[in-house]
N, C-alpha and C positions, 0 to 999 in steps of 0.2 A: 509307476514304479521308477525310482531313480536308477541311474546307471550303476551305482555302487552296491545296491542291495543284492543283486544276483552274485556279485563277486564275494561279498561277505558271507552269503549263504553257502556259496561253494567252498570257501575257506573252512567254514564250520563243518561242512560235510566231509571234507578231507580229514579234519582232526577227529571228528566223532566216528565216522564210518570207515573211511579208507585206512587211516592210520590206527584209529581206535580198535578196529576189528582185525587189523593186520591183513586187509584184503590185498594190499600191494606192499610187499616187503621192501620195496625201493623208495616208497613215497616219503617216509619219515626223513631220510637223509636230505632229499631235495627240498622238502618243506622247511626243515630247520635251517638249511643253508640259504633260505630265501632266494632260491633259483627257479621258482615257478613264476612265469609271467601270466597274469590274469588279464583277460581282455573281455570287457563287457560290450558286446556288439549291440548297436542300435538298429541293425538291419531289420527291415520289415518284410523283405521278400528274398527269395533265393538268389537273385542276381546280386543284390547288395551283400548278402552273406558270402557269396563266392568271391567278391572283391576283397572283403575282410579276410577271408581265408587265404587268398593269394598273397596279400600283404603280410600276414602273420607267418606263413610258410617261408617267404623270402626273408623276412626279418630274423626268424629263428635260425635259418641256415647261415646268415651272415653275421650273427652275433656270437661272440666267443662263448663256449660252454661254461667257462668260469663265471660268466655273468648271468646267463639264462640257460637252464638245461631243458626246460619243457614249457610249453604254452598251453593254457586252457582258454579256448575261444568259446565263451558262454553267449548263447544267442536266445534269450527268452521270448523274443517277439516273432520268431519265424521257426517253422518246422516243429510246431507243438504236437502235430499228429505223428505218431511214431512211424507209420508206414511211409509218409512223405519224407521223414527224416532218413529212414532206411534207404529209400530211393536216392536221396541226395548223396549218400556215402559213395555211390558209384561215380557221381559227378566230381566229388572231392578227390577220389583216387585218380581220376583222369587228369584233374588239375595238377596233382602231385607229379604225375608222369610228364605232363606238358612243361612243367617248370624244371624238369630234370632232377627232381629231388627223390625219386624212388630209390630206395636203398640208403638214403640219407636220413629221411624223416618218415615216420609211420603216423597214421591217423587212427587213434582209438576212439570208440564211440560210446557216449553216455547220454541217457535220456530218461526223463521221469517215468516213461511207460515202456522202457526197454523190454523186449521179449525175444528170447532166443527162439529160433525156428522150431526146435524140438520141444519147446516148453509151452505149457498153458499160461495164460495171462497172469494168473495169480501164483505161479510157481516161485518158490523162494530163490531159485538160482538166478532169476532175472534181476534180483536186487544187487548182484555183483556189478551190474552196469547201470543201475538206476541212480540218477543224480537229481538235484533239486531243479535243474533247468536243462534243456537240450544243450549239449556242448560237444566240441571236437577237441580231443586231446592230441596235441602235436608232440611227438616224442622223437628224440634223436636216436637213431639206430646205434650209434657208437655208445651212448649211455646204457642202452639195454644190454649190449654185448659186454660192456665192462662189468656190470653187476650180476649178470646171469650167463656165465660161460657154460654152464651145464644145461643142455636142452631138456633133460629129464626134470630138472628143478623147475624150469619154466612151465612144463606140462603139469606139474603137481600143484601149482598155484590155484588154477580154477577148481580142481577137485577139492583142495583144502578149503577154499572159500565156500563152496556149496555145503560142505560139512559144517563149517562155522555157522553159516546162516540157517541151516536146517536145525542145528542145535538151539539157536536163539528163538527161532519161530518167526513167522510172518508178522504177528502182532507186535512183538518187541522191536522188530526192524522198523515197522511203520511208526511206532512211538518215537524211535530215534530220529527218523526223518522229519516228523512233525516238530520235534524239539529244535531241530536245526533252524527252522523258520522263526522260532521264538527266541533264540539266543540273542543277547544284546550285541550290538555292533561294536 
């Protein structure tokens, strides 16, 4: 697989799933403003991915928000197993703290086999965080605060997303995800 394919599939996923189903009410503005930095990592192991993550965290923190608001670090060759990926999130959070970026950047998690601790593997709510490839979403805390000043509104987003996905049903969601891989680049 070439380096650009995961990036294109991720863009398709954002348009079709994230924006198309309004799973993230903030995504459309950032997407349309072309302020998402997509990084297709070629890392083959966790150590290489951690280096990529350190670079992207530092770059995001030092780049003006007017140029880049958020980064998607897509890593299709490492952490394909969700449990390994989930374990890596602790390492990623430690790196964030070690770089002095806690409170400045958040790391959100997306994976093709994402599973919430309280959900079964085939539960529809898992699809709120299921992406075409494993990825780490680096978000500026200031951007989140600007668009979501109401904490109750933030808490309502996951509940609304589960309702949306439940209404659609698992098969429809799977069809949408399969179509992402088939869309022309």
